[in-house]
N, C-alpha and C positions, 0 to 999 in steps of 0.2 A: 440687188440686181446682179452684182458681181458674183454672188454665190449661186445663182440660179443655173448657170450652165455647167459648172463643175470643172470645165476644161481649163479655166484660168489657173487652177491650182496645180495641174499636171502638165509638165512640159511635153511637147509633141513626141519626143523620143520615148518617154516613159509610157505614153499611151500605146505606141506601136509595140513596145516590149510586152506590155500587159496583153494586148491582143494576140501577139505571137505566142506567149505562154499559154493562153487560153486555147488557141488552135492546136498547139503542140499536145496539150493535155487531152483534148478531144480526140486527136489522132491516135495517141497512145491507148486511150480507152477503146477505140474502135479496133485497133490492132489486137488488143487483148481479147475482145469479144469475138473477133474472127478466129483467133487461135482456139478459144473455148468451143466455138461452134464446129470448127474443123475436127477437133478431138471427139466431140460428142457424135458427130456424123459418122466418124470411123467406128466408134463403139456400136452405134445403131446398125451400121452396115454389117458388122460381124454378127450381131444378134439376128438380123434378118436372114443372113446366110445360114446360120445355125438352125433357124426355124424351118428353112426350106428343106434342109436335109433330114429333118425328123418326120415322123408320122404326122399326118394332118388330122388331128382331132378338132372338134369345134372350138375348144379352148385355144388350141394352137393357132387356128385360123384367126381368131379374134386378136390374139397377141400379135400375130404377124401384121394384121391390118393396122393395129394401133402403132406399132413400131414404124411401119411404112409411112403412116400419116405424120408421125413426129419427125421422121427423117426428111420428108418432103418439106415440112415447115422450116426445119433448121437449114436445109439447103437453100430454100427461098430467101431466108433472112441473110444467110452468108453471101449469096449472090448479090443481094441488094447492097450490102456493105461494100462488096468489091466494086460494084458499079459506081458508088459515090466517089471513089478515088480516081476514076478514069475520066 
């Protein structure tokens, strides 16, 4: 019975420290992902602008559409991550 809860082995301060470390790690991972998304968004935005300036062949239109969709998806994920911290 004493081993069933598992909390009797860990002092309360240790449990809080572990929870804090877990939260800190999650926060760092989200910060890293936000940074990656921001950089990828900037790259895509440049590519989209470059496609706008070129002649619009059917292939270019498809590439533009694909880049725009990817950009929108990344922007949405980035904004969701931002919203989690507020």
